[in-house]
C-alpha positions as CSV (number, residue, x, y, z in Angstrom):
1,M,10.4,23.2,21.3
2,G,9.1,25.4,24.0
3,G,6.2,25.6,25.9
4,T,3.9,22.9,25.2
5,V,5.3,22.2,21.9
6,A,6.9,18.4,21.2
7,L,8.5,16.8,18.4
8,A,10.3,13.2,18.7
9,C,11.4,10.3,16.3
10,A,12.7,7.2,16.1
11,R,15.2,7.3,13.5
12,L,16.0,4.5,11.3
13,M,19.2,5.7,9.9
14,T,19.0,4.5,6.4
15,T,21.1,7.8,5.3
16,D,23.8,9.5,6.7
17,P,24.7,7.6,10.6
18,D,26.3,11.0,11.3
19,P,24.8,12.5,15.1
20,S,24.5,15.3,12.7
21,A,21.7,14.2,11.2
22,D,19.8,13.1,14.0
23,Q,16.2,14.4,14.3
24,P,14.7,16.3,14.8
25,L,16.7,19.0,12.7
26,M,17.0,22.6,12.9
27,T,17.7,25.2,10.8
28,S,21.4,27.3,11.4
29,D,19.3,30.0,12.6
30,G,16.8,27.7,14.7
31,K,13.8,29.0,13.3
32,F,12.4,26.0,12.0
33,V,12.3,22.2,13.0
34,L,11.7,19.3,11.0
35,V,11.0,15.0,11.8
36,F,10.7,13.7,9.2
37,N,9.9,9.6,8.0
38,G,10.9,8.1,4.3
39,Y,13.2,8.6,2.0
40,I,13.5,10.9,-0.7
41,A,15.1,9.8,-4.1
42,G,18.3,11.7,-6.0
43,H,19.0,13.4,-2.2
44,R,22.2,13.5,-2.7
45,R,22.4,14.9,-6.2
46,K,19.6,17.7,-4.4
47,I,22.1,18.5,-1.4
48,A,25.0,19.2,-3.6
49,R,22.9,21.8,-5.7
50,L,21.7,23.1,-2.7
51,K,25.5,23.8,-1.6
52,N,25.8,25.6,-4.9
53,D,23.2,27.5,-4.3
54,G,24.7,28.6,-0.9
55,A,23.1,26.4,1.4
56,L,24.5,25.3,4.4
57,P,23.4,22.0,5.2
58,R,24.6,20.6,8.0
59,S,24.2,16.7,7.3
60,S,23.7,15.4,3.7
61,S,20.4,12.9,5.0
62,D,17.0,13.2,3.1
63,A,16.0,14.8,5.8
64,E,18.5,17.6,5.9
65,L,17.6,18.5,2.1
66,V,13.9,18.7,3.0
67,L,14.2,21.0,6.1
68,Q,16.2,23.4,4.0
69,V,14.2,23.9,1.4
70,L,10.9,23.9,2.8
71,A,12.4,26.7,5.5
72,R,13.6,28.1,2.5
73,A,9.8,28.2,0.6
74,V,8.6,29.5,3.5
75,A,10.8,32.3,4.3
76,D,9.8,33.2,0.7
77,D,6.1,32.7,1.0
78,C,6.0,29.8,-1.5
79,D,3.4,27.1,-1.7
80,V,4.9,24.3,0.5
81,A,2.5,21.7,-1.0
82,D,4.4,23.0,-4.9
83,I,7.8,22.4,-3.1
84,L,6.7,19.0,-2.1
85,A,5.5,17.7,-5.1
86,S,9.1,18.4,-7.3
87,L,10.1,15.7,-3.8
88,S,9.7,11.5,-5.4
89,G,9.8,9.5,-2.4
90,Q,8.3,8.4,0.5
91,F,7.5,10.6,3.2
92,A,5.4,12.1,6.4
93,L,7.1,14.8,8.0
94,A,6.3,17.7,10.3
95,L,7.6,21.2,10.2
96,W,7.5,23.7,13.3
97,D,8.1,27.8,12.5
98,R,9.4,28.4,15.9
99,T,8.7,32.1,15.7
100,Q,5.0,32.3,13.8
101,R,4.3,28.8,16.0
102,R,3.0,26.9,12.8
103,L,3.3,23.8,12.1
104,W,3.0,22.0,9.0
105,L,2.3,17.9,8.6
106,A,2.4,16.1,5.6
107,C,2.8,12.8,3.6
108,D,4.0,12.0,0.1
109,P,0.8,12.2,-2.7
110,L,1.1,8.2,-3.2
111,G,0.1,6.7,0.0
112,I,4.0,5.1,0.9
113,K,4.2,6.7,4.5
114,S,1.1,7.3,6.5
115,L,0.2,10.3,9.1
116,Y,-2.6,10.5,11.7
117,V,-3.7,13.3,13.6
118,A,-5.5,13.7,16.7
119,Q,-7.5,17.1,17.5
120,R,-8.5,18.2,20.4
121,T,-11.5,20.2,21.2
122,N,-9.1,22.5,22.8
123,G,-7.1,23.0,19.9
124,D,-4.4,21.2,20.0
125,I,-3.0,18.4,17.6
126,A,-1.0,15.7,17.7
127,F,0.1,13.6,15.2
128,A,2.7,10.2,14.5
129,S,3.5,7.7,11.8
130,E,1.1,4.8,13.5
131,L,-1.9,5.2,15.9
132,A,-0.2,3.3,18.4
133,G,1.9,6.8,18.8
134,L,-1.1,8.2,20.0
135,D,-2.3,5.7,22.4
136,E,-1.7,7.9,25.8
137,I,-2.5,11.3,24.5
138,R,-5.4,11.0,22.1
139,A,-9.1,11.2,23.9
140,G,-10.9,9.1,20.6
141,Q,-12.3,5.8,21.1
142,F,-12.7,3.3,18.3
143,D,-15.1,4.2,15.5
144,D,-17.3,1.2,14.9
145,S,-19.3,3.4,12.0
146,I,-16.8,2.3,9.8
147,A,-18.0,-1.0,9.6
148,S,-19.6,-0.6,6.0
149,D,-16.4,0.4,4.5
150,Y,-14.0,-1.9,6.3
151,F,-16.6,-4.8,5.4
152,A,-16.6,-3.4,1.9
153,H,-12.7,-2.7,1.1
154,L,-11.3,-4.8,3.7
155,F,-9.4,-2.1,5.4
156,V,-10.7,1.6,6.4
157,P,-10.1,4.1,3.7
158,A,-8.7,7.9,4.5
159,P,-9.2,10.1,6.1
160,A,-11.0,7.9,8.4
161,S,-8.5,6.7,10.6
162,G,-10.9,4.0,13.0
163,I,-10.6,6.1,16.1
164,R,-12.8,8.9,16.5
165,Q,-11.0,12.4,16.7
166,T,-8.3,11.1,14.5
167,E,-7.8,10.9,10.8
168,R,-5.5,9.3,8.8
169,L,-4.0,12.0,6.5
170,K,-5.0,11.5,2.6
171,P,-2.3,10.6,0.6
172,G,-0.7,14.6,-0.4
173,T,-2.2,16.4,2.2
174,V,-0.6,19.5,3.5
175,L,-2.0,20.4,6.8
176,C,-1.1,23.6,8.2
177,W,-1.9,24.1,12.1
178,Q,-1.6,27.9,13.5
179,D,-3.4,28.8,17.0
180,G,-6.0,26.0,16.9
181,K,-6.8,26.6,13.3
182,I,-6.1,24.7,10.2
183,S,-6.1,24.9,6.7
184,R,-5.1,22.6,4.2
185,S,-3.4,22.0,0.6
186,I,-2.7,18.8,-1.7
187,V,0.6,17.8,-2.6
188,A,0.0,17.4,-6.8
189,H,-0.1,13.5,-7.6
190,P,2.4,12.5,-10.8
191,A,-0.5,10.8,-12.4
192,T,-2.1,12.8,-15.3
193,A,-5.1,12.2,-17.3
194,E,-3.1,13.4,-20.4
195,R,-2.7,10.7,-22.9
196,A,1.3,10.2,-24.5
197,G,1.9,11.3,-27.5
198,Q,4.7,9.2,-27.7
199,A,4.5,5.8,-29.9
200,I,4.6,3.0,-27.2
201,P,8.1,2.2,-27.8
202,D,9.2,5.2,-26.8
203,V,7.0,4.9,-23.7
204,I,9.2,1.9,-23.0
205,A,12.7,3.5,-23.4
206,D,11.3,6.0,-20.8
207,L,10.1,4.1,-18.6
208,R,12.9,1.5,-19.1
209,Q,15.1,4.8,-18.1
210,H,13.2,6.1,-15.1
211,V,12.4,3.0,-13.3
212,R,16.6,1.9,-13.6
213,Q,16.9,5.6,-12.0
214,S,14.7,5.0,-9.0
215,V,15.9,1.9,-8.1
216,A,19.5,3.3,-8.5
217,D,17.8,6.0,-6.1
218,A,15.7,3.8,-3.7
219,M,19.2,1.6,-3.5
220,D,21.1,4.5,-2.5
221,V,21.4,3.9,1.4
222,D,24.1,3.5,4.3
223,C,23.0,0.5,5.6
224,T,22.2,-2.8,4.3
225,L,19.9,-3.3,1.2
226,G,17.9,-6.4,-0.1
227,C,14.8,-7.1,-2.3
228,L,12.1,-8.9,-2.5
229,V,11.3,-11.9,-5.4
230,S,8.6,-14.4,-6.1
231,G,7.5,-16.0,-9.7
232,G,5.7,-12.4,-11.0
233,L,7.3,-9.8,-12.9
234,D,6.9,-6.6,-10.5
235,S,9.8,-7.5,-7.6
236,A,11.6,-10.0,-10.1
237,G,12.3,-6.3,-12.5
238,V,12.9,-4.5,-9.8
239,A,15.4,-7.1,-8.3
240,A,16.8,-7.9,-12.2
241,I,17.5,-4.4,-12.5
242,A,19.0,-3.6,-8.7
243,C,21.6,-6.6,-9.9
244,D,22.7,-5.0,-13.1
245,I,23.4,-1.7,-11.3
246,A,25.0,-3.5,-8.6
247,R,27.2,-5.2,-10.6
248,A,28.0,-2.3,-13.1
249,H,29.5,-0.3,-10.3
250,D,31.1,-3.4,-8.6
251,Q,28.9,-4.0,-5.4
252,N,27.4,-7.3,-4.6
253,P,23.8,-7.5,-5.3
254,P,21.4,-7.4,-2.4
255,P,20.4,-10.7,-0.8
256,A,16.2,-11.5,-1.8
257,F,14.1,-13.0,0.0
258,T,10.7,-15.2,-0.1
259,M,8.3,-16.2,1.5
260,G,7.3,-20.8,0.7
261,F,4.2,-22.5,1.4
262,D,3.9,-25.8,2.1
263,D,0.9,-25.9,-0.2
264,P,1.8,-26.2,-4.0
265,A,-1.3,-23.6,-4.9
266,H,0.6,-20.7,-3.0
267,D,4.4,-21.9,-3.3
268,E,6.5,-19.7,-5.8
269,T,9.6,-21.1,-4.2
270,D,10.8,-23.4,-7.4
271,A,10.7,-19.7,-9.4
272,A,12.1,-17.4,-7.4
273,R,15.5,-20.2,-7.0
274,K,15.4,-20.4,-10.5
275,L,14.9,-16.5,-11.0
276,C,17.7,-15.9,-8.1
277,A,20.2,-18.5,-9.6
278,H,19.8,-17.2,-13.0
279,L,20.5,-13.6,-11.4
280,R,23.2,-15.0,-9.2
281,L,21.3,-13.5,-5.7
282,E,21.2,-14.9,-2.6
283,L,18.4,-16.1,-1.6
284,S,16.6,-16.8,1.9
285,I,13.3,-18.6,2.1
286,V,11.1,-18.0,4.9
287,S,8.4,-20.5,5.5
288,A,4.7,-19.3,5.8
289,P,3.4,-19.8,8.9
290,Q,1.1,-23.0,9.1
291,K,-0.1,-23.7,12.4
292,A,-3.2,-21.9,14.2
293,D,-1.0,-20.8,17.2
294,E,1.1,-19.0,14.9
295,V,-1.3,-17.6,12.8
296,F,-3.2,-16.3,15.3
297,D,-0.8,-14.7,17.6
298,I,1.1,-13.1,14.0
299,L,-2.5,-11.4,13.7
300,T,-3.3,-10.1,17.1
301,A,0.6,-8.2,16.9
302,A,0.0,-7.0,13.6
303,L,-3.7,-5.6,14.8
304,G,-2.1,-4.2,17.2
305,A,0.5,-2.4,15.3
306,V,-1.9,-1.0,12.7
307,G,-4.1,0.0,15.8
308,V,-7.2,-0.7,14.4
309,P,-9.2,-3.8,11.8
310,F,-7.4,-4.3,8.9
311,A,-8.6,-7.6,7.1
312,N,-6.3,-8.3,4.3
313,P,-5.0,-11.8,5.8
314,A,-1.6,-10.8,4.2
315,I,-0.6,-8.9,6.5
316,V,0.0,-12.2,8.8
317,L,2.5,-13.4,6.0
318,N,4.0,-9.8,5.4
319,W,4.4,-9.7,9.6
320,K,6.6,-12.8,9.5
321,L,8.6,-11.5,6.3
322,S,9.3,-8.8,7.7
323,E,10.6,-9.6,10.7
324,R,13.2,-12.7,9.0
325,V,14.1,-9.7,6.3
326,A,15.1,-7.0,9.0
327,R,17.5,-9.6,10.7
328,D,19.6,-9.2,7.6
329,V,19.0,-6.1,5.9
330,R,17.5,-2.6,7.2
331,V,16.2,-1.3,3.7
332,C,14.7,-3.8,1.0
333,L,13.2,-3.1,-2.5
334,S,9.6,-4.2,-3.4
335,G,7.4,-4.3,-6.5
336,D,4.9,-2.7,-4.7
337,G,2.6,-0.6,-7.7
338,G,3.8,-2.7,-10.6
339,D,-0.1,-4.4,-10.8
340,E,-2.2,-0.6,-10.1
341,L,0.4,0.8,-12.5
342,F,0.3,-1.6,-15.7
343,G,-2.3,-3.6,-15.5
344,G,-2.0,-6.5,-13.4
345,Y,-5.3,-7.7,-11.9
346,P,-8.0,-9.6,-13.7
347,R,-10.3,-7.1,-12.8
348,Y,-9.4,-4.9,-15.6
349,R,-9.0,-7.4,-18.1
350,A,-13.4,-7.6,-17.6
351,A,-13.5,-3.6,-17.3
352,R,-11.6,-4.3,-20.7
353,L,-14.6,-6.8,-21.9
354,F,-17.5,-4.4,-20.4
355,D,-16.5,-1.8,-22.2
356,S,-15.5,-3.5,-25.4
357,A,-18.4,-5.7,-26.2
358,W,-20.7,-6.9,-22.9
359,H,-22.3,-3.6,-22.4
360,Y,-23.8,-3.4,-25.5
361,L,-26.2,-6.7,-25.1
362,P,-29.6,-6.1,-23.9
363,A,-29.8,-5.3,-20.3
364,S,-32.4,-8.0,-20.1
365,L,-29.7,-10.8,-21.2
366,R,-26.9,-9.4,-18.6
367,R,-29.5,-9.8,-15.6
368,L,-30.4,-13.2,-17.0
369,S,-26.9,-14.3,-17.0
370,A,-25.7,-12.8,-13.7
371,H,-28.6,-14.9,-12.2
372,T,-27.8,-18.3,-14.0
373,G,-24.4,-17.4,-12.9
374,Q,-24.9,-17.2,-8.8
375,G,-23.2,-19.9,-7.3
376,I,-20.9,-21.2,-10.3
377,G,-17.6,-22.7,-9.2
378,N,-15.6,-19.9,-11.4
379,R,-15.1,-16.7,-9.3
380,A,-13.7,-14.4,-11.8
381,L,-16.8,-15.6,-14.1
382,S,-19.6,-15.2,-11.8
383,R,-18.4,-12.0,-10.0
384,F,-17.4,-10.0,-13.6
385,L,-21.6,-11.4,-14.5
386,A,-23.0,-9.7,-11.1
387,G,-21.5,-6.7,-11.9
388,G,-21.7,-6.7,-15.8
389,Q,-25.8,-6.8,-15.2
390,G,-25.9,-2.7,-15.1
391,D,-24.5,0.0,-16.0
392,A,-20.5,1.3,-15.8
393,K,-21.2,2.4,-12.3
394,T,-22.8,-0.4,-11.4
395,A,-19.6,-2.8,-12.3
396,F,-17.5,-0.4,-11.0
397,T,-19.3,-0.8,-7.7
398,V,-19.8,-4.4,-7.5
399,W,-15.8,-5.5,-8.8
400,N,-14.7,-3.1,-6.0
401,N,-16.8,-4.3,-3.3
402,R,-14.9,-7.5,-1.4
403,C,-17.9,-8.2,0.6
404,A,-20.0,-11.2,-0.2
405,I,-22.4,-11.0,3.0
406,G,-25.1,-8.6,2.2
407,E,-26.4,-8.5,5.6
408,L,-23.4,-6.6,6.5
409,T,-24.2,-3.4,4.5
410,A,-20.9,-2.9,2.7
411,A,-20.8,0.5,1.4
412,L,-17.9,0.9,-1.6
413,H,-19.1,4.8,-2.7
414,P,-17.3,4.8,-6.3
415,D,-17.9,8.8,-6.8
416,D,-15.2,8.8,-3.6
417,G,-12.9,7.5,-6.7
418,G,-13.6,10.2,-8.5
419,F,-15.8,8.0,-11.0
420,D,-16.6,9.0,-14.3
421,V,-19.1,7.8,-17.1
422,K,-17.2,9.5,-19.7
423,R,-13.7,7.0,-18.7
424,P,-13.1,4.0,-19.9
425,L,-14.2,1.5,-16.8
426,A,-10.7,-0.4,-16.8
427,D,-9.1,3.0,-17.0
428,Q,-11.1,4.3,-14.0
429,M,-10.5,0.8,-11.9
430,M,-6.7,1.3,-12.2
431,T,-7.2,4.8,-11.0
432,F,-9.2,4.0,-8.2
433,D,-7.0,1.2,-7.3
434,R,-3.5,3.2,-7.5
435,D,-5.5,6.0,-5.6
436,V,-7.8,4.4,-3.0
437,T,-6.8,0.8,-2.5
438,L,-3.0,0.8,-2.8
439,P,-2.2,3.3,-0.3
440,G,-5.0,1.9,2.1
441,N,-4.2,-1.8,1.4
442,Q,-0.7,-3.1,0.1
443,L,1.2,0.4,1.3
444,V,-0.3,0.6,4.7
445,M,0.4,-3.2,5.5
446,A,4.3,-2.5,4.1
447,D,4.5,0.7,6.1
448,I,3.3,-0.5,9.2
449,C,5.0,-4.2,9.3
450,G,8.3,-2.6,8.1
451,M,8.2,-0.1,11.2
452,A,7.7,-2.6,13.4
453,F,11.0,-4.2,13.0
454,G,13.2,-1.4,12.3
455,L,12.5,-2.1,8.5
456,E,11.8,0.7,5.4
457,Y,10.3,-0.6,2.7
458,R,11.0,0.8,-1.0
459,P,8.6,0.6,-3.5
460,P,10.7,2.3,-6.8
461,L,7.7,1.7,-9.5
462,L,6.3,4.0,-7.7
463,G,8.7,7.2,-8.3
464,H,7.2,10.3,-10.1
465,D,8.4,9.6,-13.4
466,I,7.2,6.3,-13.6
467,V,3.6,6.8,-12.2
468,R,3.8,10.1,-14.4
469,K,4.3,7.7,-17.5
470,A,2.6,4.7,-17.0
471,S,-0.7,6.8,-16.5
472,Q,-0.6,8.4,-19.4
473,V,-1.0,4.8,-21.4
474,P,-4.4,4.2,-21.6
475,A,-5.2,0.8,-20.0
476,I,-5.8,-1.1,-23.5
477,S,-2.4,-0.8,-24.3
478,H,-1.3,-2.2,-20.9
479,L,-3.9,-4.6,-21.0
480,R,-2.5,-6.2,-24.3
481,G,-1.6,-10.1,-24.9
482,G,-3.0,-10.7,-21.3
483,G,-2.0,-7.9,-19.2
484,K,1.1,-5.8,-18.2
485,A,2.5,-6.0,-22.0
486,V,3.6,-2.7,-21.3
487,W,5.2,-3.5,-18.2
488,R,6.9,-6.8,-19.7
489,E,8.6,-4.8,-22.4
490,V,10.0,-2.9,-20.1
491,V,11.7,-5.7,-18.1
492,A,12.2,-7.9,-21.0
493,P,16.0,-7.3,-21.3
494,F,16.8,-7.7,-17.4
495,L,14.7,-11.0,-17.1
496,P,15.0,-14.5,-19.2
497,D,12.1,-15.3,-21.2
498,W,11.3,-18.2,-19.1
499,H,10.1,-15.9,-16.2
500,L,8.7,-13.4,-18.5
501,R,6.2,-15.7,-19.8
502,N,5.4,-17.2,-16.2
503,R,2.0,-17.2,-14.4
504,K,2.0,-15.6,-10.8
505,I,0.6,-17.1,-7.9
506,G,0.3,-13.9,-6.1
507,F,0.9,-13.5,-2.3
508,N,-1.6,-14.7,-0.6
509,P,-2.2,-17.1,1.9
510,P,-4.9,-20.0,2.5
511,V,-7.6,-18.5,4.3
512,A,-9.8,-20.9,3.8
513,N,-7.7,-23.6,5.8
514,W,-6.4,-20.2,8.2
515,L,-10.3,-19.8,8.7
516,A,-11.2,-23.7,9.8
517,M,-8.0,-23.5,11.8
518,L,-8.4,-20.8,13.3
519,G,-12.6,-20.8,14.4
520,P,-11.8,-23.5,16.6
521,Y,-8.6,-22.4,18.0
522,I,-10.3,-19.2,19.5
523,W,-13.8,-20.1,19.9
524,G,-14.2,-23.7,20.3
525,D,-17.3,-25.6,18.6
526,E,-19.2,-24.7,15.6
527,T,-21.8,-23.0,17.7
528,R,-19.3,-20.7,19.4
529,I,-17.5,-19.6,16.3
530,L,-20.6,-19.0,14.6
531,K,-22.5,-16.9,17.5
532,N,-19.0,-14.6,17.6
533,L,-18.6,-14.5,13.9
534,F,-22.3,-13.3,13.3
535,A,-22.9,-11.4,16.6
536,H,-24.8,-8.3,15.6
537,T,-24.8,-8.9,12.0
538,G,-28.4,-9.9,11.0
539,V,-27.3,-12.7,9.2
540,T,-29.6,-16.0,10.2
541,S,-28.6,-19.0,11.7
542,T,-28.5,-21.0,8.9
543,E,-27.7,-18.1,6.4
544,Q,-24.1,-18.5,9.2
545,R,-23.8,-22.1,8.7
546,K,-23.7,-21.8,4.4
547,C,-21.4,-18.4,5.2
548,W,-19.4,-20.6,7.2
549,K,-18.9,-23.7,5.0
550,R,-18.5,-21.7,2.4
551,A,-15.1,-20.1,3.7
552,I,-13.7,-23.0,4.6
553,S,-14.6,-24.8,1.8
554,G,-11.8,-23.7,-0.2
555,R,-13.9,-22.8,-3.8
556,D,-15.2,-19.1,-2.4
557,M,-12.6,-16.9,-2.1
558,D,-14.7,-13.7,-2.1
559,M,-16.8,-15.5,1.2
560,A,-13.6,-16.6,2.9
561,L,-12.1,-13.4,2.8
562,S,-15.6,-11.8,3.7
563,V,-15.7,-14.1,7.2
564,W,-11.8,-13.4,7.4
565,A,-13.1,-9.7,7.6
566,L,-15.7,-11.0,10.1
567,L,-13.2,-12.9,12.1
568,V,-10.9,-9.9,12.8
569,W,-13.9,-7.5,13.6
570,A,-14.4,-10.2,16.1
571,V,-10.8,-10.4,17.9
572,W,-10.8,-6.9,17.9
573,P,-11.7,-6.1,20.8
574,M,-9.3,-8.8,22.2
575,V,-6.2,-6.7,20.7
576,R,-7.6,-3.6,22.0
577,N,-8.0,-4.5,25.7
578,G,-4.6,-6.5,25.3
579,K,-6.1,-10.3,26.1
């Protein structure tokens, strides 16, 4: 772009494969240049409106739409963040003003796409969609001060990246750089604190319409398209609606993909097969990794792509699934966001119980119950009692903290998630997951794994109209009947009754079994396993052995996840150093 400015993009070409849409894109006057990662819902309709207004876009891609509307906004001295708030979809982008030598960096308000930014001491700036893209030019090193956040969340929440002098933009951030100086603004989040004035049946009807439009927009591609399915309601609902839309246009429905496990406790292939037979969908079943060498090889490859420790073990599954899906399709619909928007996690029901009854019990009785409940076999009950012994803020902190090893000093900061003592606890739990856990965990995982294989995951349930409408419904309404009451009604016309009643297992690996395999595979005997896992933690040798035994027992998921986080932390230097 002249001087010391360079822009580059590895384009996936999901829309408009014509060379005129190749990036970087430039306005006809040569003033503005754009690189863009993602997609914009309804981009063809919006481009048609631009043409009616006299604009002359060079291509029909969604990136072209973004270039045109942002160039016009800057020329008219409008707020870039306000313009981006009107675009539903997923994006990370950079817009360069060649005349003013001004740069805008932005990512979508839901955090579906990530953008990493490295600032140098001389005021220069570098950015990429992946940390690996900054390897050759950044000065920063691994930032081990992230440990407390990492062990609490099992990931590193934005704006930290895990690399010094480098940040991951928080969802919805617009960063403007000029002559070494930086200013920021925020793209308005589509969720709102306002409650719907509508009756629930009307909300459901509106949501059904919004979901259908969002799925249709996500299906609008110029490449191959697929969808994920499982035994749950989120991906199944999206897949069923996608089938309905495809057949309404005399098109073949997208092929479906699911992951299969040898262990029935983790396997949902029977439910997926039955659903796909009902929907007349072609189904491909991807076998989950079973052996230590395969799990380890996938884990280290995935960690290398993430660029920092990432302790959600499902990334191993997502990596293998993405590799297989990418052989057949370039875009894949997912159900990400459904649990957070519609109340799918059991801890929301625990929060509802706390709000409605539990916190009215005397504090002394609640503390006694927590003490009595230590070590009981029921994970959900044990966590409920531990969090329920204090006030709502204590419950919020305990239930969202993933760390089961006190010596790791894992820190979860409820105030960072906008904790408000005046709001019902269940609503706050859902908001925290939507704004912090979803973008930092599931969405990063899907984005990284997809990009590694030239695949774009699209989560239609995170369309702005859906997020806005779902957030207007109080948690108590979502949690009726065991959870997801509203979403169940939304998808009821598209799914058979037996699937609506199905109990979801979840996309979770056999962590205890993996630990029992990987420990000896990586380090050998138990003494060396414990030495490497618990180095510099302050955990005594006796407690180390107890933690390890609990983790591999298959009866303590919280401990298994905490020890898995330790394993990832211990393996990370090998990944970083290329060993």
